[in-house]
C-alpha positions in Angstrom: 0.0 0.0 0.0 2.9 2.3 0.9 4.5 1.7 -2.5 1.3 2.4 -4.4 0.8 5.6 -2.4 4.4 6.7 -3.1 3.9 5.9 -6.9 0.7 7.9 -7.0 2.4 10.9 -5.2 5.3 10.8 -7.7 2.9 10.7 -10.7 1.1 13.7 -9.3 4.3 15.6 -8.8 5.5 14.9 -12.3 2.1 16.1 -13.7 2.3 19.2 -11.6 5.8 20.0 -12.7 4.8 19.7 -16.3 1.8 22.0 -15.9 3.7 24.4 -13.6 1.4 24.0 -10.6 3.7 22.1 -8.2 4.3 23.3 -4.7 8.0 23.5 -4.3 8.1 23.2 -0.5 5.8 20.1 -0.7 7.9 18.6 -3.5 11.2 19.2 -1.6 9.7 17.6 1.6 8.6 14.6 -0.3 12.0 14.0 -1.9 13.8 14.5 1.4 11.5 12.1 3.2 12.3 9.4 0.6 15.9 10.3 0.2 15.4 10.5 -3.6 15.5 13.7 -5.6 14.4 12.2 -8.9 11.4 14.6 -9.1 13.6 17.5 -8.1 16.0 16.7 -11.0 13.1 16.8 -13.3 11.8 20.0 -11.7 15.2 21.7 -12.1 15.4 20.6 -15.8 12.4 22.8 -16.4 13.9 25.8 -14.8 16.4 28.4 -15.9 20.1 28.2 -14.9 20.0 30.9 -12.3 17.1 29.1 -10.5 19.0 25.8 -10.6 22.1 27.3 -9.1 20.3 29.0 -6.3 18.1 26.0 -5.6 21.0 23.6 -5.4 23.2 25.9 -3.3 20.3 26.1 -0.8 19.0 22.5 -0.8 21.7 20.3 -2.3 23.0 19.4 1.1 19.9 17.2 1.6 21.0 15.0 -1.4 24.8 15.1 -1.1 25.1 11.6 -2.4 22.9 12.0 -5.5 25.0 12.6 -8.7 22.2 13.7 -11.0 21.0 16.7 -9.0 24.7 17.6 -8.6 25.1 17.4 -12.4 22.2 19.7 -13.0 23.9 22.3 -10.8 27.3 21.8 -12.6 25.8 22.1 -16.1 23.8 25.2 -15.1 27.0 26.8 -13.9 28.8 25.9 -17.1 26.0 27.4 -19.2 26.2 30.6 -17.1 30.0 30.7 -17.6 30.6 30.2 -13.9 33.3 27.7 -14.4 35.9 28.9 -11.9 36.5 26.2 -9.3 34.2 23.6 -10.9 36.9 21.1 -11.6 38.1 21.3 -8.0 34.5 20.9 -6.9 34.2 17.7 -9.0 37.5 16.4 -7.6 36.1 16.9 -4.1 33.2 14.6 -5.0 35.3 11.9 -6.6 34.9 9.5 -3.7 31.1 9.8 -3.8 30.5 9.9 -7.5 33.6 8.1 -8.9 31.6 4.9 -9.6 29.7 6.6 -12.4 31.1 7.1 -15.9 28.8 10.1 -16.1 31.0 11.8 -13.5 34.2 11.0 -15.3 32.8 12.3 -18.6 31.9 15.6 -17.0 35.3 15.8 -15.2 37.1 15.2 -18.5 34.9 17.8 -20.2 36.0 20.3 -17.6 39.6 19.7 -18.4 40.4 17.0 -15.9 42.9 14.3 -16.7 41.6 10.7 -16.7 43.0 7.3 -17.3 40.9 6.1 -20.2 42.1 2.5 -20.3 41.7 2.1 -16.5 38.2 3.5 -16.7 37.3 1.2 -19.6 38.6 -1.8 -17.7 36.4 -0.9 -14.7 33.4 -0.2 -16.9 33.8 -3.5 -18.7 34.1 -5.4 -15.5 31.1 -3.7 -14.0 33.1 -2.0 -11.2 31.7 1.4 -12.4 28.5 2.0 -14.3 26.5 4.8 -15.8 23.5 5.9 -17.8 23.3 4.6 -21.3 24.2 7.9 -23.1 27.1 8.5 -20.7 28.5 5.1 -21.7 28.2 5.9 -25.4 29.7 9.3 -24.9 32.7 7.6 -23.1 33.0 5.4 -26.2 33.5 8.6 -28.3 36.2 9.8 -25.8 37.9 6.4 -26.0 38.0 6.5 -29.8 39.3 10.1 -29.7 42.2 8.8 -27.6 43.0 6.0 -30.1 41.5 3.1 -28.1 39.8 1.5 -31.2 39.6 -2.1 -29.9 38.2 -0.9 -26.5 35.7 1.3 -28.3 34.5 -1.6 -30.5 34.1 -3.8 -27.4 32.0 -1.0 -25.7 29.9 -0.6 -28.8 29.3 -4.4 -29.2 28.4 -4.6 -25.5 26.1 -1.6 -25.1 25.2 -0.1 -28.5 25.2 -2.7 -31.2 21.5 -3.7 -30.8 20.2 -0.3 -29.9 18.4 1.7 -32.5 19.7 5.1 -31.5 21.5 7.8 -33.4 24.2 8.2 -30.8 25.0 4.5 -31.3 25.0 4.8 -35.1 27.4 7.8 -34.8 29.8 5.7 -32.8 29.5 2.8 -35.2 30.1 5.1 -38.1 33.2 6.5 -36.5 34.6 3.1 -35.8 34.0 2.1 -39.4 35.8 5.2 -40.6 38.8 4.4 -38.5 38.7 0.9 -39.8 38.9 2.2 -43.3 35.3 1.1 -44.2 34.3 4.4 -45.7 31.3 3.1 -47.6 29.7 1.5 -44.6 30.5 4.6 -42.5 28.9 6.8 -45.1 25.6 4.8 -45.0 25.5 5.3 -41.2 26.3 9.0 -41.4 23.5 9.5 -44.0 21.1 7.8 -41.6 21.8 10.3 -38.8 22.5 13.4 -40.9 19.3 15.1 -39.9 20.1 15.0 -36.2 23.8 15.7 -36.6 23.9 18.4 -39.3 26.7 20.3 -37.5 28.8 17.2 -36.8 32.3 17.4 -38.3 32.0 13.7 -39.1 28.7 14.0 -40.9 29.9 17.1 -42.8 33.1 15.4 -43.7 
């Protein structure tokens, strides 16, 4: 019964967030009581960057071990050009969030140095994990660093059977490096609409 009630409350909050009628105090209280800010992550994704920054700096302490709310805050600051100290902030959270490839992608994007081969070995062994798109993005980073075999293994394990443009892009890039230009061209043509500004599609 408790689970059903919780699910109904969550559905109600999601609907209210979508139509702009949610009570922020009530939403925050719900997420704190369940130690899960999933609805707050969704809530923040609908707000402007200034709001997200202020909201996290006021309430982030309640969810110190949740990466995805933290990521919303970091991305908002990046969009606002408030990048000073961000890499250091991420480094301070490595112990908490270092088991997520999402975290390492963001850290690398901010100029941090990472051991790609070691991260791949951990990801492959299941010692670290991450969201699907973060895994595929890491595949692109691996390929950029020249780890072709590892990138192929990643694609075969996570992206091969997924009908998604990000996977097709990774596949096309692998084919390009392998010298299979015709096969790569077919893949690039399939995703051209969604990747019109991509240097690979243009090339």
